[in-house]
C-alpha positions as CSV (number, residue, x, y, z in Angstrom):
1,M,-185.4,21.8,38.0
2,L,-182.2,22.3,35.7
3,R,-182.8,19.3,32.7
4,F,-179.7,18.1,30.5
5,D,-180.6,16.3,27.4
6,I,-177.5,14.7,25.8
7,L,-177.4,14.1,22.2
8,T,-175.2,11.4,21.4
9,I,-174.6,8.1,18.9
10,F,-173.5,6.3,22.0
11,P,-176.3,6.9,24.6
12,E,-175.1,3.6,26.8
13,F,-171.7,5.7,27.5
14,F,-173.7,7.4,30.5
15,G,-175.0,4.2,31.9
16,A,-173.6,4.7,35.7
17,V,-171.3,7.8,35.1
18,F,-174.2,10.0,37.0
19,D,-174.7,7.6,39.7
20,Y,-172.1,8.9,42.1
21,G,-171.5,11.9,44.6
22,I,-172.7,15.4,43.9
23,V,-174.7,14.4,40.7
24,R,-176.5,11.6,42.2
25,R,-177.6,13.6,45.2
26,A,-178.4,16.4,43.0
27,R,-180.4,14.1,40.8
28,A,-181.9,12.3,43.8
29,A,-183.2,16.0,45.4
30,A,-184.3,16.8,42.1
31,F,-182.2,20.0,41.6
32,V,-181.3,18.0,38.1
33,E,-182.5,15.8,35.4
34,I,-180.1,14.1,33.0
35,H,-181.5,12.4,29.9
36,A,-179.1,10.5,27.3
37,H,-180.7,10.6,23.7
38,D,-179.5,8.6,20.7
39,L,-179.3,10.5,18.0
40,R,-180.1,7.7,15.6
41,A,-183.8,8.2,16.6
42,W,-183.7,11.5,14.8
43,T,-182.3,9.9,11.5
44,T,-184.8,9.2,8.2
45,D,-183.0,6.3,6.2
46,K,-183.3,2.9,6.9
47,H,-179.9,2.4,7.7
48,R,-179.7,5.4,10.7
49,I,-176.8,6.9,9.1
50,T,-175.5,10.0,11.1
51,D,-172.4,11.1,9.2
52,D,-171.4,11.2,5.8
53,R,-168.3,12.3,4.1
54,P,-166.6,15.9,4.0
55,F,-167.4,18.3,1.0
56,G,-163.8,19.2,-0.2
57,G,-162.3,15.7,0.6
58,G,-160.2,15.0,3.3
59,D,-159.8,12.4,5.8
60,G,-163.0,11.0,7.9
61,M,-166.6,11.7,8.3
62,V,-168.7,14.5,9.4
63,M,-171.5,14.5,11.4
64,K,-174.7,15.2,9.3
65,L,-176.9,18.2,10.3
66,E,-180.3,17.1,9.4
67,P,-181.0,14.8,12.7
68,I,-179.2,17.1,15.0
69,F,-181.4,19.9,14.1
70,A,-184.4,17.5,14.1
71,A,-183.2,16.4,17.5
72,V,-182.6,19.6,19.1
73,E,-186.0,21.2,17.7
74,D,-188.0,18.3,19.4
75,L,-186.3,18.6,22.5
76,T,-186.6,22.4,23.1
77,R,-190.2,22.6,21.9
78,V,-192.9,24.0,24.3
79,G,-194.4,20.8,25.7
80,S,-191.8,18.3,24.8
81,S,-189.3,17.7,27.6
82,D,-191.6,19.6,30.6
83,V,-189.2,22.5,30.6
84,E,-190.8,25.5,31.4
85,G,-189.2,28.9,30.8
86,S,-188.6,31.3,27.9
87,N,-185.9,30.5,24.9
88,S,-183.5,32.2,26.7
89,Q,-183.5,29.5,29.5
90,K,-182.8,26.9,26.9
91,R,-179.2,26.5,25.7
92,V,-177.7,24.2,23.1
93,V,-174.4,23.7,23.7
94,L,-172.1,21.8,21.2
95,L,-169.1,19.9,22.4
96,S,-165.8,20.8,20.4
97,P,-162.4,21.2,20.5
98,Q,-163.1,24.6,18.5
99,G,-165.0,26.1,21.1
100,R,-164.5,28.6,23.7
101,S,-162.9,27.4,26.8
102,L,-165.0,26.0,29.6
103,T,-164.8,27.7,32.5
104,Q,-166.1,28.2,36.3
105,S,-167.8,31.4,35.3
106,F,-169.8,29.9,32.1
107,A,-170.7,27.2,34.7
108,A,-172.2,29.5,36.8
109,D,-174.0,31.2,34.5
110,L,-175.4,28.0,33.2
111,A,-176.1,26.8,36.7
112,M,-178.3,30.4,37.6
113,N,-180.0,31.0,34.2
114,A,-180.7,28.0,32.3
115,K,-183.9,25.7,32.7
116,Q,-182.9,23.4,29.8
117,I,-179.6,22.6,28.3
118,V,-179.1,20.4,25.0
119,L,-175.5,19.0,24.7
120,I,-174.3,17.8,21.3
121,C,-171.9,15.4,21.1
122,G,-169.7,15.6,18.1
123,R,-167.3,12.3,16.8
124,Y,-165.2,11.8,13.6
125,E,-164.0,14.8,12.3
126,G,-166.7,17.5,13.9
127,V,-169.9,18.5,13.3
128,D,-171.1,20.2,9.9
129,E,-170.6,23.6,10.5
130,R,-174.0,25.1,10.2
131,V,-175.2,23.4,13.2
132,A,-172.2,25.7,15.5
133,A,-173.2,28.8,12.9
134,H,-177.3,28.3,13.2
135,L,-178.5,25.9,16.0
136,V,-176.5,26.1,19.1
137,T,-176.3,28.9,21.5
138,D,-172.5,28.0,22.6
139,E,-169.7,26.2,21.5
140,I,-167.7,24.8,24.2
141,S,-164.4,23.2,24.5
142,I,-162.9,21.9,28.0
143,G,-159.4,21.9,26.8
144,D,-156.6,22.2,24.1
145,Y,-156.4,18.6,23.0
146,V,-158.9,16.3,21.1
147,L,-161.1,14.0,22.6
148,S,-162.5,10.7,20.3
149,G,-165.9,12.5,20.9
150,G,-167.7,15.0,22.9
151,E,-169.3,12.1,25.6
152,P,-166.5,12.9,28.3
153,A,-166.5,16.4,27.6
154,A,-170.6,16.4,28.6
155,V,-170.0,14.5,31.7
156,V,-167.3,17.2,32.6
157,L,-169.9,20.0,32.0
158,I,-172.7,18.2,33.7
159,D,-170.5,17.8,36.4
160,A,-169.4,21.5,36.5
161,V,-172.5,23.0,36.2
162,T,-174.7,20.7,38.7
163,R,-172.6,21.5,41.8
164,L,-173.4,25.1,40.7
165,V,-177.1,24.5,40.6
166,P,-178.4,26.4,44.2
167,G,-178.8,23.7,47.2
168,A,-176.7,20.7,45.1
169,L,-173.5,21.4,47.2
170,G,-175.6,21.5,50.5
171,S,-173.4,24.5,51.6
172,E,-174.0,27.9,50.2
173,T,-170.1,29.0,50.8
174,S,-168.7,25.7,49.0
175,A,-168.3,26.9,45.7
176,V,-167.3,30.5,46.5
177,N,-164.0,29.0,48.3
178,E,-163.5,27.0,44.9
179,S,-160.7,27.5,42.7
180,F,-161.5,30.0,39.9
181,S,-164.4,31.4,41.6
182,D,-162.6,34.4,42.4
183,G,-160.2,34.3,39.4
184,L,-157.4,32.4,41.8
185,L,-156.5,28.7,42.3
186,D,-157.6,27.3,45.4
187,F,-155.9,27.3,48.9
188,P,-154.1,24.4,50.3
189,H,-156.1,22.5,52.4
190,Y,-154.9,20.1,55.1
191,T,-156.5,17.6,57.6
192,R,-155.5,15.2,60.6
193,P,-153.1,14.1,61.6
194,P,-151.1,17.1,62.0
195,V,-147.7,15.7,61.8
196,F,-147.0,12.6,58.9
197,R,-143.7,11.5,58.6
198,E,-142.2,14.9,60.0
199,M,-144.5,17.0,57.2
200,T,-146.5,19.2,59.4
201,V,-149.7,21.8,58.9
202,P,-148.9,25.2,58.8
203,D,-149.0,26.6,62.8
204,V,-151.5,29.3,61.5
205,L,-154.2,26.6,60.6
206,L,-154.2,25.3,64.0
207,E,-154.2,28.1,66.3
208,G,-157.8,29.1,65.5
209,H,-157.5,32.7,65.0
210,H,-160.1,33.2,61.8
211,A,-158.4,36.6,60.5
212,A,-155.0,35.2,60.6
213,I,-156.1,31.8,58.9
214,A,-158.3,33.8,56.3
215,H,-155.3,36.1,55.9
216,W,-152.8,32.9,55.2
217,R,-155.4,31.3,52.7
218,R,-155.3,34.3,50.6
219,R,-151.5,34.4,50.7
220,A,-151.2,30.8,50.1
221,A,-154.0,30.7,47.1
222,L,-151.9,33.5,45.5
223,L,-148.4,32.1,45.9
224,K,-150.0,28.6,44.6
225,T,-151.7,30.5,41.5
226,K,-148.5,31.9,40.7
227,R,-146.8,28.7,40.6
228,N,-149.0,26.5,39.0
229,R,-151.3,29.1,36.6
230,P,-149.5,32.4,36.3
231,D,-151.6,33.4,33.5
232,L,-154.2,33.9,35.9
233,I,-152.2,36.0,38.1
234,E,-152.1,38.4,34.9
235,R,-155.7,38.9,35.1
236,A,-156.4,39.1,38.6
237,A,-157.5,42.1,40.8
238,L,-154.8,42.4,43.7
239,T,-154.0,44.8,46.3
240,E,-150.3,46.6,46.8
241,E,-149.8,44.3,49.4
242,E,-150.8,41.2,47.8
243,K,-148.5,42.3,44.7
244,A,-145.7,43.0,47.0
245,W,-146.1,39.1,48.7
246,L,-145.5,37.9,44.6
247,D,-142.5,39.9,44.3
248,E,-141.0,38.4,47.3
249,N,-141.5,34.9,46.2
């Protein structure tokens, strides 16, 4: 089982968000366990303060490091959360726009190798840098934009990782065929009816020839990736035939 522990000042944010779809089924089947913790529980002052003014001046507030360190140390201590495994199987992730990008390969690494993932949800102007420098194993961003807090990013990461936990999708090949699994976007999908308002499904998908379908899907994935994410094409390992396809379009 993979356990997620979320550190946040708004634990109620996660009230029902994991009660749907694949994540709900994964929880019910005991593939994953998700807990949201109020960071204020690890403060020591009567006002339960989790932020303070930044040294050097400037706008906004910065999240204090003492409660974060205390919370992570408590949650990852042996016997504290019924999580077995070595320290290398316990990952501490700071969700921050300054982190490296969340990718399918990173999500797969967590799904396959982690037993516990502690997610730190930042707020305000960010988190004391000593948390990133000395406490976390990974600093992760879900995109080149700024959110009001790390809570939505935590939901995104948990969903991305959970669906890659062995058994969570039900089909062993589902995740293999998705976008980014081989560095490209997924191929286009169609379903009934075959004709709608004169818009048709490609004939090859209706003919039942598996080799031809596989060939079409690979080419369609390449063309869609070129159109929507050309940066991925530059990093992909392509055959000479595939390079020719792209040159023709």
